Each structure stands twice: as structure tokens, then as C-alpha cells.
BAGULO-125267 format. One record per residue (C-alpha): residue number from 1; residue in one letter; x, y, z. Coordinates in nm, 4 decimals. Layout:
// BAGULO-125267
<seq NUM type A xx X yy Y zz Z>
...
//
This chain:
// BAGULO-125267
<seq 1 type Y xx -6.0119 yy 2.5129 zz -5.2503>
<seq 2 type V xx -5.8392 yy 2.7881 zz -5.4419>
<seq 3 type D xx -6.0160 yy 3.0700 zz -5.6201>
<seq 4 type L xx -5.8326 yy 3.0256 zz -5.9476>
<seq 5 type V xx -5.6000 yy 2.7566 zz -6.0827>
<seq 6 type F xx -5.3820 yy 2.8206 zz -6.3866>
<seq 7 type C xx -5.2717 yy 2.5697 zz -6.6459>
<seq 8 type H xx -4.9199 yy 2.6948 zz -6.7123>
<seq 9 type R xx -4.8213 yy 2.6660 zz -7.0796>
<seq 10 type A xx -5.0170 yy 2.4445 zz -7.3136>
<seq 11 type D xx -4.8698 yy 2.0950 zz -7.3282>
<seq 12 type P xx -4.8056 yy 2.0012 zz -7.6931>
<seq 13 type D xx -4.7923 yy 1.6315 zz -7.5975>
<seq 14 type T xx -5.1376 yy 1.6254 zz -7.4355>
<seq 15 type P xx -5.4561 yy 1.6562 zz -7.6409>
<seq 16 type L xx -5.6263 yy 1.9881 zz -7.5721>
<seq 17 type E xx -5.9542 yy 1.8124 zz -7.4928>
<seq 18 type E xx -5.7838 yy 1.6156 zz -7.2168>
<seq 19 type T xx -5.6447 yy 1.9337 zz -7.0620>
<seq 20 type V xx -5.9822 yy 2.1106 zz -7.0779>
<seq 21 type F xx -6.1628 yy 1.8127 zz -6.9214>
<seq 22 type A xx -5.9011 yy 1.7901 zz -6.6423>
<seq 23 type M xx -5.9181 yy 2.1614 zz -6.5626>
<seq 24 type S xx -6.2982 yy 2.1572 zz -6.5715>
<seq 25 type D xx -6.2984 yy 1.8567 zz -6.3365>
<seq 26 type I xx -6.0953 yy 2.0566 zz -6.0831>
<seq 27 type V xx -6.3646 yy 2.3247 zz -6.0840>
<seq 28 type A xx -6.6543 yy 2.0775 zz -6.0861>
<seq 29 type S xx -6.5057 yy 1.8930 zz -5.7852>
<seq 30 type G xx -6.4935 yy 2.2168 zz -5.5844>
<seq 31 type K xx -6.1147 yy 2.2317 zz -5.5618>
<seq 32 type A xx -6.1115 yy 2.5648 zz -5.7501>
<seq 33 type H xx -6.3746 yy 2.8219 zz -5.8393>
<seq 34 type Y xx -6.2295 yy 2.8962 zz -6.1834>
<seq 35 type W xx -5.9526 yy 2.7891 zz -6.4157>
<seq 36 type G xx -5.7338 yy 2.9868 zz -6.6479>
<seq 37 type T xx -5.4315 yy 2.9623 zz -6.8695>
<seq 38 type S xx -5.0804 yy 3.0969 zz -6.8359>
<seq 39 type E xx -4.8646 yy 3.1826 zz -7.1349>
<seq 40 type W xx -5.1025 yy 3.0288 zz -7.3884>
<seq 41 type T xx -5.1477 yy 3.1724 zz -7.7345>
<seq 42 type A xx -5.4767 yy 3.3353 zz -7.8296>
<seq 43 type A xx -5.5486 yy 3.0441 zz -8.0643>
<seq 44 type E xx -5.4924 yy 2.7904 zz -7.7835>
<seq 45 type I xx -5.7179 yy 2.9832 zz -7.5442>
<seq 46 type A xx -5.9955 yy 3.0143 zz -7.8022>
<seq 47 type A xx -5.9687 yy 2.6453 zz -7.8888>
<seq 48 type A xx -5.9877 yy 2.5470 zz -7.5202>
<seq 49 type W xx -6.2866 yy 2.7751 zz -7.4665>
<seq 50 type H xx -6.4680 yy 2.6181 zz -7.7635>
<seq 51 type V xx -6.3912 yy 2.2630 zz -7.6439>
<seq 52 type A xx -6.5373 yy 2.3519 zz -7.3038>
<seq 53 type D xx -6.8403 yy 2.5170 zz -7.4623>
<seq 54 type R xx -6.9059 yy 2.2208 zz -7.6926>
<seq 55 type H xx -6.8905 yy 1.9724 zz -7.4014>
<seq 56 type H xx -7.0689 yy 2.1975 zz -7.1456>
<seq 57 type L xx -6.7571 yy 2.2190 zz -6.9294>
<seq 58 type H xx -6.6109 yy 2.4990 zz -6.7202>
<seq 59 type K xx -6.4351 yy 2.7418 zz -6.9541>
<seq 60 type P xx -6.1033 yy 2.9189 zz -6.9007>
<seq 61 type V xx -6.1745 yy 3.2684 zz -6.7706>
<seq 62 type M xx -5.8262 yy 3.4143 zz -6.7219>
<seq 63 type E xx -5.4897 yy 3.4281 zz -6.8919>
<seq 64 type Q xx -5.1667 yy 3.5043 zz -6.7085>
<seq 65 type P xx -4.9359 yy 3.6746 zz -6.9596>
<seq 66 type Q xx -4.6315 yy 3.8913 zz -6.9171>
<seq 67 type Y xx -4.7197 yy 4.2578 zz -6.9659>
<seq 68 type N xx -4.5176 yy 4.5732 zz -6.9101>
<seq 69 type L xx -4.3940 yy 4.8725 zz -7.1062>
<seq 70 type F xx -4.1453 yy 4.6487 zz -7.2890>
<seq 71 type H xx -4.3749 yy 4.3494 zz -7.3558>
<seq 72 type R xx -4.7049 yy 4.4684 zz -7.4993>
<seq 73 type E xx -4.7856 yy 4.2740 zz -7.8162>
<seq 74 type R xx -4.9634 yy 3.9741 zz -7.6660>
<seq 75 type V xx -5.1948 yy 4.1664 zz -7.4300>
<seq 76 type E xx -5.2630 yy 4.4613 zz -7.6599>
<seq 77 type K xx -5.2928 yy 4.2821 zz -7.9942>
<seq 78 type E xx -5.2902 yy 3.9016 zz -7.9854>
<seq 79 type Y xx -5.5584 yy 3.8699 zz -7.7146>
<seq 80 type A xx -5.7621 yy 4.1763 zz -7.8169>
<seq 81 type R xx -6.0599 yy 3.9838 zz -7.9566>
<seq 82 type L xx -6.0696 yy 3.7385 zz -7.6658>
<seq 83 type Y xx -6.1556 yy 4.0081 zz -7.4115>
<seq 84 type E xx -6.4819 yy 4.0931 zz -7.5827>
<seq 85 type D xx -6.5600 yy 3.7615 zz -7.7539>
<seq 86 type L xx -6.4930 yy 3.5347 zz -7.4525>
<seq 87 type G xx -6.4880 yy 3.7769 zz -7.1609>
<seq 88 type L xx -6.1261 yy 3.6821 zz -7.0920>
<seq 89 type G xx -5.9523 yy 3.8571 zz -6.8041>
<seq 90 type T xx -5.5796 yy 3.8789 zz -6.7379>
<seq 91 type T xx -5.3600 yy 3.8468 zz -6.4324>
<seq 92 type I xx -5.0338 yy 4.0065 zz -6.5373>
<seq 93 type W xx -4.6872 yy 3.8889 zz -6.4412>
<seq 94 type S xx -4.3739 yy 4.1053 zz -6.4530>
<seq 95 type P xx -4.5409 yy 4.4491 zz -6.4582>
<seq 96 type L xx -4.2054 yy 4.5975 zz -6.3502>
<seq 97 type A xx -3.9988 yy 4.4136 zz -6.6143>
<seq 98 type S xx -3.8076 yy 4.2150 zz -6.3526>
<seq 99 type G xx -3.7318 yy 4.5335 zz -6.1592>
<seq 100 type L xx -3.6043 yy 4.7332 zz -6.4548>
<seq 101 type L xx -3.8933 yy 4.9829 zz -6.4231>
<seq 102 type T xx -3.8430 yy 5.0502 zz -6.0517>
<seq 103 type G xx -3.6040 yy 5.3425 zz -6.0876>
<seq 104 type K xx -3.3046 yy 5.1511 zz -5.9529>
<seq 105 type Y xx -3.1421 yy 5.0969 zz -6.2903>
<seq 106 type G xx -3.0209 yy 5.3049 zz -6.5795>
<seq 107 type V xx -2.7397 yy 5.3226 zz -6.8298>
<seq 108 type G xx -2.4773 yy 5.3712 zz -6.5602>
<seq 109 type Q xx -2.6610 yy 5.1760 zz -6.2912>
<seq 110 type R xx -2.6475 yy 4.8051 zz -6.3634>
<seq 111 type P xx -2.7833 yy 4.5737 zz -6.0926>
<seq 112 type E xx -2.5493 yy 4.3845 zz -5.8603>
<seq 113 type S xx -2.8256 yy 4.1592 zz -5.7279>
<seq 114 type G xx -3.1918 yy 4.0839 zz -5.7917>
<seq 115 type R xx -3.3865 yy 3.9167 zz -6.0697>
<seq 116 type L xx -3.1908 yy 4.0817 zz -6.3497>
<seq 117 type V xx -2.8668 yy 3.9307 zz -6.2211>
<seq 118 type E xx -2.9895 yy 3.6038 zz -6.0740>
<seq 119 type N xx -3.1970 yy 3.4823 zz -6.3689>
<seq 120 type A xx -3.0370 yy 3.4161 zz -6.7086>
<seq 121 type M xx -3.3756 yy 3.4444 zz -6.8835>
<seq 122 type Y xx -3.4215 yy 3.7987 zz -6.7528>
<seq 123 type Q xx -3.0637 yy 3.8918 zz -6.8415>
<seq 124 type K xx -3.1247 yy 3.7777 zz -7.1967>
<seq 125 type R xx -3.4577 yy 3.9601 zz -7.2140>
<seq 126 type Y xx -3.3539 yy 4.2936 zz -7.0605>
<seq 127 type G xx -2.9738 yy 4.2994 zz -7.0496>
<seq 128 type D xx -2.9036 yy 4.5199 zz -7.3503>
<seq 129 type D xx -2.8311 yy 4.8929 zz -7.3388>
<seq 130 type L xx -3.1595 yy 4.9932 zz -7.5037>
<seq 131 type H xx -3.3644 yy 4.8542 zz -7.2146>
<seq 132 type Y xx -3.1523 yy 5.0449 zz -6.9631>
<seq 133 type I xx -3.1826 yy 5.3665 zz -7.1667>
<seq 134 type V xx -3.5615 yy 5.3337 zz -7.1763>
<seq 135 type A xx -3.5721 yy 5.2479 zz -6.8047>
<seq 136 type E xx -3.3695 yy 5.5574 zz -6.7235>
<seq 137 type R xx -3.5969 yy 5.7804 zz -6.9332>
<seq 138 type F xx -3.9058 yy 5.6237 zz -6.7776>
<seq 139 type T xx -3.7664 yy 5.6902 zz -6.4292>
<seq 140 type E xx -3.7087 yy 6.0561 zz -6.5163>
<seq 141 type Y xx -4.0616 yy 6.0824 zz -6.6578>
<seq 142 type A xx -4.2199 yy 5.9243 zz -6.3480>
<seq 143 type R xx -4.0303 yy 6.1465 zz -6.1069>
<seq 144 type T xx -4.1078 yy 6.4581 zz -6.3143>
<seq 145 type H xx -4.4770 yy 6.3715 zz -6.2725>
<seq 146 type G xx -4.4387 yy 6.3186 zz -5.8968>
<seq 147 type H xx -4.4507 yy 5.9386 zz -5.8880>
<seq 148 type H xx -4.2232 yy 5.6553 zz -5.7936>
<seq 149 type P xx -4.1330 yy 5.4710 zz -6.1170>
<seq 150 type A xx -4.2691 yy 5.1386 zz -5.9852>
<seq 151 type T xx -4.5967 yy 5.3076 zz -5.8955>
<seq 152 type L xx -4.6365 yy 5.4556 zz -6.2413>
<seq 153 type A xx -4.5341 yy 5.1320 zz -6.4182>
<seq 154 type V xx -4.7929 yy 4.9283 zz -6.2258>
<seq 155 type A xx -5.0585 yy 5.1991 zz -6.2759>
<seq 156 type W xx -4.9905 yy 5.1886 zz -6.6508>
<seq 157 type V xx -5.0403 yy 4.8098 zz -6.6558>
<seq 158 type M xx -5.3576 yy 4.8364 zz -6.4476>
<seq 159 type S xx -5.5011 yy 5.1014 zz -6.6793>
<seq 160 type H xx -5.5416 yy 4.8511 zz -6.9635>
<seq 161 type P xx -5.9133 yy 4.7631 zz -6.9635>
<seq 162 type A xx -5.8515 yy 4.3874 zz -6.9871>
<seq 163 type V xx -5.6127 yy 4.3723 zz -6.6920>
<seq 164 type T xx -5.7843 yy 4.2216 zz -6.3916>
<seq 165 type A xx -5.4805 yy 4.2347 zz -6.1629>
<seq 166 type P xx -5.1030 yy 4.2577 zz -6.1756>
<seq 167 type I xx -4.8872 yy 4.0105 zz -5.9855>
<seq 168 type I xx -4.6473 yy 4.2014 zz -5.7624>
<seq 169 type G xx -4.3127 yy 4.0436 zz -5.6737>
<seq 170 type A xx -4.1961 yy 4.2759 zz -5.3976>
<seq 171 type R xx -3.8959 yy 4.1703 zz -5.1934>
<seq 172 type N xx -3.9457 yy 4.4236 zz -4.9130>
<seq 173 type L xx -4.2076 yy 4.6566 zz -4.7647>
<seq 174 type A xx -4.0899 yy 4.9657 zz -4.9554>
<seq 175 type Q xx -4.1230 yy 4.7827 zz -5.2879>
<seq 176 type L xx -4.4683 yy 4.6582 zz -5.1925>
<seq 177 type E xx -4.5820 yy 5.0074 zz -5.0909>
<seq 178 type A xx -4.4570 yy 5.1575 zz -5.4186>
<seq 179 type S xx -4.6518 yy 4.8998 zz -5.6212>
<seq 180 type L xx -4.9683 yy 4.9253 zz -5.4109>
<seq 181 type A xx -4.9703 yy 5.3048 zz -5.4498>
<seq 182 type A xx -5.0634 yy 5.2441 zz -5.8156>
<seq 183 type A xx -5.4206 yy 5.1775 zz -5.7018>
<seq 184 type D xx -5.4494 yy 5.5486 zz -5.6171>
<seq 185 type I xx -5.3626 yy 5.6628 zz -5.9688>
<seq 186 type E xx -5.6368 yy 5.7124 zz -6.2235>
<seq 187 type M xx -5.4589 yy 5.7061 zz -6.5554>
<seq 188 type T xx -5.6426 yy 5.8675 zz -6.8453>
<seq 189 type P xx -5.6146 yy 5.7196 zz -7.1964>
<seq 190 type A xx -5.4094 yy 6.0228 zz -7.3059>
<seq 191 type W xx -5.1687 yy 5.9842 zz -7.0136>
<seq 192 type R xx -5.1440 yy 5.6115 zz -7.0783>
<seq 193 type A xx -5.0508 yy 5.6754 zz -7.4418>
<seq 194 type E xx -4.7920 yy 5.9346 zz -7.3405>
//
């Protein structure tokens, strides 16, 4: 079994009830302990939760959205009511904005390899000058406060009360260590806002 299975993106061609029954069946059969959604809208999550509640099925307990300093709207606003109303948790992907918040990149430091070069979606999302300017300023801020930029970026994500865990995509031990060091940072609300 797996602890948690995600239903990645709601399928517009499949009735929601069918999806909820299928995901609940996975849990009921013992193949997973819980099920969640990935990249669903708040309305889709709420609708799925209510279908499960109405039919006494296993409800979605997690959402896996993108969340980082550049992408905040969905986690901070769209899902806000779901955390309290449904007890929804989140497992965040891309807390480092595809590596942009690791301190390796800035206005004059464009990547030669890595996610930002190898993936057209990430290039489209983060390839403009403004993102590199912000990344450079964030790197300066992190270092001024005595932290590796990746450490501070992951700590910022983890400091949101609805974040259960970030997904770390380290490619080597040094990257992993920088991300894991975020667990040692206790970010206050004032520091988070800054």
C-alpha cells in the first residue's frame, strides 16, 4: 500500500462522482491510507469532498498545488476556506520555483542546464527578467540574514499554516542539505511577511 495517492488534475471527461468513488475504493481496498487531489480548483475539491460525504466515502484530505514566492494565489487565497472548513492539507510542489530561488541565478546568471533550461513550461513561467531580478534580490536577502537561499525559500513555504510538507526535487546532496536545513528555521509571521 501507499500512504497517500493523488488524483492528478480533475478529468473534465469523467463524472466527478465516478472519480470520487474510484479514489475511495482505493482507500477502502487497503491500497492507500488516504487520497488527495493535485492541481484541482477549490470548487472541484469542495465538490469532491461533498460527494464523498453524501455517499459515506473516503474524502480527499490533501491537495498538491504549486506554491513558492512567485506562485501564491491558489494556496493563500483560493484554498483558504478549505483548510478550516474541510481540514484540507497541502503537499507543495516547486517550493524553489524550479531552482530559481536557490541562489544560482540572477539577472546576469542565466542557467545553462537544469529545470529552467530543460523544460519549456518552466522557461515560459520563469524566463522573463522580472523573475531573475526578484530571484537575485531574494538571494541577497537570504545571505544577509545568514541563510542559503534554498533554505529560506523552503522555510517560507513551510511556515504557511496549511502546508503539510514541501516536495523537494534535489539533484545532489548539497541541494538536499540546503532544503532540509529549512526544518531548523522557525519563521515568525512578521519575518514571513517581510
